[in-house]
N, C-alpha and C positions, 0 to 999 in steps of 0.2 A: 232268506237266512242261510248263510254258508254253513255247511257241515261236511266233515271229512272222516274217512276211516281212521282207526287208531294207528299210531306209529309202530314201526317194527320192534322197537325196544320197549313197547308198552308193557308186556308181561314181566320183563326183568325189572323195569322201573317200579311196577306195582309191588313186587316182592321187596325191593329195597326200601320203598316208602313205608311199607307195613312194618318192616324191622325197625326202622329209625323212629317211627311214631311210637312203637312199643317201647323202645329204649328210652324215649323221652318221658314216658309216663311210669317208668319203673319206680318202685318204692324208694322213698327218701330223695327223690329228684324233683326239682321244680321245673315243670315243663313250660315252654313259651307258647303262647297262643296269640292269634290275631282275630279280630272281630270283623265279620263280613256281613253285609246286609243282603238278604235274599228273600224275595216275596214279601217285602215290607217288614221283615223281622230280622234281628241280629242272630248270627250263628258264630260260634267260637271254634276255630280250627287250629290244629297243632302246627307248630313251625319246626322245620328241620333244615339241616344243611344238605344241599343236593349238588352232586358233581355237575359242573357246567357242561361237561362232555356228554352228559346223559339227558339234558333237558332239550326240548324242542321249542322253537319259536311258534307262536300260534298263527297259522295261516289265515284265520278268520278275524284277527284283531282289527278293531276299528282304527287303530293307530295309523295304519298305512293302507286302508281300504282303497282310497282314491288313487294311490300310487302303484297298485298291483299291475296295471297295464302299461307301466312305463316302458318295459321291454316286452313286446308282444310274445316273442319266443319263450322267454323265461316265464311269462305269465301263464302260457299254456302248460308248461311243465309244472307250475305251481298248482294248477287245477288237477292235473292227472296224478301227480305224485308230490304232495307238499312236504313229505318227510325225506326226500332224497337230499344228498349233499348239495347238489346244485340249487335246489329250491330253498333250502335253509340258508345258503350263502346269499341268495337273492333277497330273502327276507332281512337278513343281517344288513345288507347294503341299503335297503329301503328304510330300515329303522334308523340308520345313521345319517341319511340324506335329508336335504331340504325338502319340505312338502312340494314346493313349486318346481324343484329341479333335483331329483334324487341323486344325480351324478355328482353333486357338490355336498360336502359335509355340512350338516346343520350346526350353526353356532350354539344352539341349545344343547346339542349332543356333546360338543366340545366342552361346554360348561359342566355338563354332567360328568364327563371324564375327569375334569379337574377336581370336582367335588368328591368323587369316589377315590381319587388318588390321595387326597389329603385327609378325608374324614372317614372313608370306608362306608359300607352300606348301612344306612340308618334304619330303614323300614324294610320288612320282609316283602318279597313279591308274593305271587299266588300261582299255584299250578294244580293240575289234576293228578290223580294217582299214576297216570301213565307218563307223566313228565311234560305235559303240554303247558306252557306258560300262559296264564290268563292275565296276570298283571305283573309287570316287571320285564317285559320283552326288551325295552330299550336299555334298562339297567343291565340285563344279561349281555347285550351287545357291548356295552361299555366295559363290563367286568372282563369279558373275553379279550377286548382290546388291551386291557391292563395286565393280561396274563394271569388272572386269578383262577383258582381251581374250583371254587364252589360259589353258590348263591343261597342265601337264606330265603326260604319260601314257606308260606302257609299252604296246607294241602286241603283241597276241597273234598267233600264227601264223594265216595266212589260211585254213588248213584247219579251224579250230575250228568245231564245230557248237554248237547251243544247249545240248545236254547238256554239252559241254566247258565252255562259258561258265558254266553254273550250277554245275558242279563246282568250277571255279576260284574263283568268288565265294564259295562256301561254305567252301572251304579257307582262303581269306584271312580270312574272318570268324571262323573258329574258332581262329585263332592266339591264344595266351594274351596277347599284348602289344597286342591291339586296344584302342583307347581307347573306342570306342563300340559296345557290343554291339547285336545285333538286339533288338527288343522281345520280350517273353515269347511272345506269340502267333506272331510270325514265326519264332521258334526252333522252336516246336511244328510249324509248317507245314514247315519245312526238314527236321525229323526224319521227318515223315510221308512227304515226297517221297523221302527216302533209302530208307525201307522199301518204298515202292511200286516202287522201282527194283530190288527183289529183294535188297538187302543184308541181311546178318545183323544181328540186334539187337545182339549184343555188339560188332560192328565199329562200328555207328552210335554206340553209347554211348561207345566209346573216342574216337571222333573229336570228340564233343561234350563230352568231359572230364567225363562223369557215370557213375554206377554203372548197372548193368543194371536194377536195381529202379527207379531214378529214371526211366530211359527208358520203362519200362512204365507208370509213373505218369503221365508226360507224355502218352503215347499215349492212356491212358484219359481224361485230362482233355480232350484235343482231341476225342475221341469224344463226350463229354458236351456240349461247347460246340457241336459241329455239330448234335447232336440238339436242343439248346435253340434254335438258330437256325432249324432246320426247323419246330419247333413254334411259333415266334413269328410265322409268316406269317399275315397277315390277308386277308380278302376284298378290302380296299381296296388291297392291294399293299404294305403296310408289312411290314418284316422287320428283325430285328436283324442286325448284321454281326459279323465276327470281332473288329473293333476295340472293340466294346462290352464285351468281356471282358478288355481289356488290364490294367485296374487291379485284377484280382481274383486274381492269382497265388497269394498265400499262402492266401487263402480256399479256392481250388479244391484246393490241395495238402492242406489240412486236411480238406476234404470227402472226398478219396480215402482218407486214412488212416482216418477214421471209418467210411466205407462198407465198407472191407475188414474192419475189426474187427467191425462188426455183421453183415456177410455171413457170417462164419465160423459164426454160430449161426442166422441167419435171413435168407434172401434178401429176403423180403417186408418185413421191418423195415428192411433196408438201403435198399431202394427208397424207402420212405416217408421215411427220413432224408434221402436224396439230394434228393427232390422238395422237402421243406420247406426244406432249406438253399439249394437253387438259388433258390427264391422269395425267401428273405432276401437272398441275394447280389444278385439283380436289383434288389431294393429298396434296395441300397447300404448294407447293414449290415456292419460290420467283422467280421473273424474272431474278435475278442475277444468279440463278442456271439453270433455264429452257433454258436460251439462248444458252447453249452448246448442246441442242438437235437439231442436224442437220440431213442431208440426211442419214448418215450411223449409226445413234445412235441406231436404232432398232436392226439391224443385229449384230453390233459390241458389244453393251453393254447391251441393254434392254432384249433381248430374253434370254441371259444367266443369268440375274439377276432376272427375273420373269418366271422361267421355268414352274411352275405350271399353271399360267394364260395362257401362250402361248400354253402349251400342251392341256389345256381345249379348247382354241380357235381352235386349229388344229383338235381336235377330234370331235368338234361340226359339222364340215363339212358344208354341205348346210343347216343344221338346223338353223344356224345363219341367220337372216333376211338379205339377200344379195340384195342390190339394183341393179336395171337394169343398172344404171349408177351413176356417182358421180355428185350430185347437188352442184354447187358452191354457197355458202351462199350469199345472197344479190343480186344475179343475176338470171335471168331466163335462166340459161344455164345448160345443162347436158352433161357430156363428157362420154367417153367409160367406160364400167364396170371396177371395180377395180381389180387389180391383187391379187394373193394370199397373198403377204406380207401386202397389204393394208387391205384385208379382215380380216386377223389375228390381225392387229393393231386395227381395228374397234371393233373386238370382245373383245379384252382385255380392250379397253377403255369403252365399254359397261358394262363389269363386274365391273369395278371400279365405273362407274357412278351409277349403280344399287346398289352396296354395300354402296356407300355414301348416296344415297337416303333412303335406308333402315335404315341406322344408324341414319339419321336425322329425321325419321318419328316418329310420336306420335301414329300411328295407327297399329303398328305391335307388336307381342308378344316380351317380353323382351329377350327371348332366341334367337329369330331371329335377334334382334338388336345387341345382344352381338356377335353373329356369324359374322354379317356384320362388326362390329367394329374390330374383330380379322382379318378379311380379309383386311380391310383398313390398319391396322397396318403392316401386312405382305407385302402388296403392297408398303407401304411407305419405308419399309426396303429395298426391292428390287430396287425401284426407286432410293433411296439414294445411293445404291451401284453402280448402273449404272451411276448416275451423278458424283459420286466421281471418277470413272475410267475415264469418259469422260473429267472431269476437269483436272485430272492428265495428261492425254495425251495432252490436249490442252495447258497446261503449258509447257510441254516438247517441243511441236511444236513451241511455242512462243519463248522459250529460243534459240532453234536452229535458228529460223528466226531472232531473235534479234542479234545473233552473226554475222551472215552474213551481216545484215543491218549496224551494227557498222563498220565492215570492209569496207563496201562500203562508209560510211561516211569518214573513215580514208583515203581511196583512193582518194576521192574527195578533201580532205584537202591537200594531197600530190600534186595532180595535180595543185591546186591553188598555192602551195609553189613553184612549177616549174616556174609558171608565175611571182610570186613575186621575185624569184631568178634572173630571166632574167632581170627584171627591175632594181633590186638592183645592179647587175653587170654592167649594162649599165650606171647607174648614179654614179657608184663607191661609193655606200653607204652601201655595205654589211658589217654587223658586223660579221666578220669571226669567232671570238671566240664563240659568241652566237650560230651561225649556227652549228659549230662543236659540241657544248654541246648538242644541240637539236637532232642532228643525233645520238649521243651516247645514249640518252634517248630512241630514237626510236628503236635502236638496242637492248637495254635492254628489251623493251616491246615485241619486236618480238621474242626474245629468250624465254621469259616466255610463249608466245603463242605457240611456237614450242614445248616446253616441255609438255604442256597440250595436244596438238594435238597428240604428239607421244605416250602418255599414253592412250588416250581415243578414238581416231579415228581408227576404225577397218579396214576400207577400205580406203587406201590412194590414193587419186587422184593425178593428176599432181600438183595442187596447194599446197596440204599438203606436198607432197614429196619435192617440191622446198623450202617450208618454213623450214622444218627440215634440209635439206642440207645446206641452207643459214646460219642457226644458228650455224652449226658445223664448218663453214669456219672461 
């Protein structure tokens, strides 16, 4: 749980807040309040106008927790002095930016600007007596962009600790009527924090309005993400951040479903599928493409399409950091050491992770970044070839499977026709002319099927032989 010292203007803000709260409750005045849920019960706090120049963005807000490391240098400054002008400007930038790319303005922020420009502030924010915003950080950023002088805020009790502040913020965010949700990774972090505080899984899932199995899936996904970030670190100091995984929510969820399905029969195959899919995700392939990555993808398609990476993985031998066992993300479980195919899959994924981290880094020489960019481009080409081949074979399998399934459907219809014929004969209601015409159409269709089978089926089983012979009679 993040906690920080009080801001430099804290004492001055405390005096100003006390005066304005007192003024709002003077005789013959109707004071505005806002209701906040805390420890399962509502509390009513007074609302005041606070000068925007005196309020601070909350450095612990879950709104941009995953994006804090976007600029490593500024992130370190945020840790050491979150109240400095530079740190507060960095928070302002993160609040305005897209979750997946804080360098670009979020369309949701632009929409908030337009709303505040035309309608003004509808609901009060929330802050501490020292002027730290608990709810309304993004609104404050928007109001500042519009040149407004103040923001309406409810003031939390002066006794509130950082744990209380975080709990209130999370409660407000999880209300069903919130207009702008936390980004995906920030929700995962918030769930993790709740679990680290010792709360029961079922209680956390209920607060986040999800099923228990979904909560466990989300915890597994965050474990995978943190593992990938750790493995992406390079000797030059480049490393991926949490925000690099913001756009992959559905891909990661499908990864978990496939992993669990394969793990039921083989932990080793599940690890191989996980590594191959993570590599494809980092290379920005959509889930509609990565879903063809199954148990045999590596040996059948990927190794031939990425020979350079797999050769490098094989030649590195034991120099690759080989774990004593496989840790299952989200669980305190370690299974047997990985086999050679899993080790090579991990080594290839590590190369892609580190190349992506280098490419995204601001702190490496341009020549190193350009080399990493070329490596990523080549890896994408290889992965695309492997996915194309896997998709082609998958389509062929589905065509073969669909032909048999349709014949099974036709067989079921004929069986039903036998029953219908018996009933029609018993009630003397058979339309013999229609029945005869239908049989001729069936014969014509079987003849077409026989012609295609005789041309394309190389190994004729008993069924194909019967069909061809029947069409010749």
